[in-house]
C-alpha positions as CSV (number, residue, x, y, z in Angstrom):
1,M,0.0,0.0,0.0
2,T,1.4,3.4,-0.9
3,D,1.4,6.4,1.4
4,A,-1.1,9.2,0.6
5,A,1.6,11.8,0.9
6,K,3.8,9.9,-1.5
7,V,0.9,9.8,-4.0
8,R,0.4,13.5,-3.7
9,R,4.1,14.2,-4.2
10,H,4.2,12.1,-7.3
11,A,1.0,13.8,-8.6
12,E,2.6,17.2,-8.1
13,R,5.8,16.0,-9.8
14,V,3.8,14.6,-12.8
15,R,2.1,18.0,-13.1
16,E,5.5,19.9,-13.1
17,L,7.1,17.4,-15.5
18,V,4.3,17.5,-18.0
19,A,4.2,21.3,-17.9
20,S,7.9,21.6,-18.4
21,V,8.0,19.1,-21.3
22,V,5.0,20.8,-23.0
23,R,6.6,24.2,-22.7
24,S,10.1,23.2,-23.8
25,Q,10.1,20.0,-25.9
26,I,6.8,19.7,-27.8
27,K,7.0,21.6,-31.0
28,D,3.6,20.6,-32.4
29,P,2.0,23.6,-34.1
30,R,-1.5,22.4,-33.0
31,L,-0.5,23.0,-29.4
32,G,-2.3,26.1,-28.3
33,M,-1.9,28.3,-25.2
34,I,-2.0,25.5,-22.7
35,T,-1.9,25.5,-18.9
36,I,-1.5,22.3,-16.9
37,T,-3.7,22.9,-13.9
38,D,-3.6,19.6,-12.0
39,A,-2.5,16.0,-12.0
40,R,-3.9,13.1,-10.1
41,I,-2.4,9.7,-9.8
42,T,-3.9,6.4,-8.6
43,A,-2.7,4.9,-5.4
44,D,-0.9,2.1,-7.2
45,L,1.0,4.8,-9.3
46,R,0.0,3.2,-12.6
47,D,-2.5,5.8,-14.0
48,A,-2.1,9.5,-14.0
49,T,-4.8,12.0,-15.1
50,V,-3.5,15.4,-16.2
51,F,-5.9,18.3,-16.3
52,Y,-5.3,21.3,-18.6
53,T,-6.9,24.4,-19.9
54,V,-6.6,26.0,-23.3
55,L,-7.0,29.6,-24.2
56,G,-9.2,29.8,-27.3
57,D,-12.3,28.4,-28.8
58,A,-13.4,24.8,-29.3
59,A,-11.2,24.4,-32.4
60,A,-8.1,25.4,-30.4
61,Q,-9.2,23.0,-27.7
62,A,-9.6,20.1,-30.1
63,A,-6.3,20.8,-31.8
64,T,-4.5,20.9,-28.4
65,A,-6.1,17.6,-27.4
66,A,-4.9,16.0,-30.6
67,A,-1.3,17.4,-30.0
68,L,-1.3,16.1,-26.5
69,D,-2.5,12.7,-27.6
70,S,0.2,12.4,-30.2
71,A,2.9,13.4,-27.7
72,K,1.6,11.1,-25.0
73,G,4.3,8.5,-25.5
74,M,7.2,11.0,-25.2
75,L,5.5,12.5,-22.1
76,R,5.0,9.1,-20.5
77,S,8.7,8.1,-21.0
78,T,9.9,11.4,-19.6
79,V,7.6,11.2,-16.6
80,G,8.6,7.5,-16.0
81,K,12.3,8.3,-16.1
82,A,12.0,11.3,-13.8
83,L,9.9,9.5,-11.2
84,G,12.1,6.5,-11.1
85,L,9.3,4.1,-10.7
86,R,9.2,0.5,-11.9
87,H,6.3,1.2,-14.1
88,S,5.7,4.4,-15.9
89,P,2.2,5.7,-15.3
90,T,-0.1,5.9,-18.2
91,L,-1.2,9.5,-18.9
92,T,-4.7,10.6,-19.6
93,F,-5.4,14.2,-20.6
94,V,-8.6,15.8,-19.5
95,L,-9.7,19.3,-20.5
96,D,-10.4,21.3,-17.4
97,D,-13.5,23.3,-17.9
98,V,-13.5,25.1,-14.6
99,Q,-13.5,28.5,-16.3
100,D,-16.7,27.7,-18.2
101,Q,-18.4,26.4,-15.0
102,V,-17.2,29.5,-13.1
103,K,-18.7,31.7,-15.9
104,H,-22.0,29.7,-15.7
105,I,-22.2,30.1,-11.9
106,D,-21.4,33.8,-12.2
107,D,-24.2,34.2,-14.7
108,L,-26.6,32.3,-12.4
109,L,-25.6,34.5,-9.5
110,A,-26.2,37.7,-11.5
111,A,-29.6,36.5,-12.6
112,A,-30.5,35.7,-8.9
113,R,-29.3,39.2,-7.9
114,N,-31.4,40.8,-10.6
115,A,-34.5,38.8,-9.5
116,D,-33.9,39.8,-5.9
117,A,-33.6,43.4,-6.8
118,E,-36.8,43.2,-8.8
119,V,-38.6,41.6,-5.8
120,Q,-37.2,44.4,-3.5
121,R,-38.4,47.0,-6.0
122,L,-41.9,45.6,-6.1
123,A,-42.0,45.2,-2.3
124,A,-41.0,48.8,-1.7
125,R,-44.2,50.1,-3.3
126,A,-46.5,47.3,-2.3
127,E,-49.6,47.9,-0.1
128,Y,-51.6,45.6,2.1
129,A,-54.5,43.9,0.5
130,G,-56.7,44.4,3.5
131,E,-56.7,46.7,6.5
132,A,-53.4,47.9,7.9
133,Q,-54.2,46.2,11.2
134,P,-56.4,43.1,10.4
135,Y,-56.5,41.8,14.0
136,R,-58.8,43.1,16.6
137,L,-57.3,44.8,19.6
138,D,-58.7,44.6,23.1
139,E,-59.8,48.2,22.9
140,D,-61.9,47.5,19.8
141,E,-63.7,44.6,21.5
142,D,-64.7,46.9,24.5
143,D,-66.0,49.6,22.1
144,E,-68.1,47.0,20.2
145,A,-69.5,45.6,23.4
146,D,-70.5,49.1,24.6
147,E,-72.2,49.8,21.2
148,D,-74.1,46.5,21.4
149,E,-75.5,47.3,24.9
150,T,-76.6,50.8,23.8
151,A,-78.3,49.3,20.7
152,D,-80.1,46.7,22.9
153,D,-81.3,49.4,25.3
154,S,-82.6,51.6,22.6
155,R,-84.8,48.8,21.2
156,G,-86.1,48.0,24.5
157,G,-84.9,44.6,25.0
158,E,-82.6,41.9,24.3
159,R,-81.7,40.7,20.9
160,R,-82.5,37.2,19.7
């Protein structure tokens, strides 16, 4: 069983190595403005997943994915030699779409803020549907009881 700290160190080293090799050794013209954001490696140190972002549109992302796929063998051998492991980890490249998700969440938050502002605007000029004080107070009950007694006395008897 490998130590979790050792796995984290190897994952960080894989990220650094791949970033260095992509920057200095890969001369593929399809490779766009790429940033290696993270790397994760399995506990048995056999499979590594490398996350990257690309500056540009979908065509630039697809071209960069193809360039990384074609350089996968060279990257794997470089990582394997540098790590000094018995088995070189297989590399899998995954496009990190965190920026798109952040933009989507920001858009949702802006829509929620606008909806809240609209509710506040409507509430500021809203009026009660009924009376301002819909509940009877003790004073009102006493006044009504006095009025009922005077009405009964004026008719000359009790109401049925």
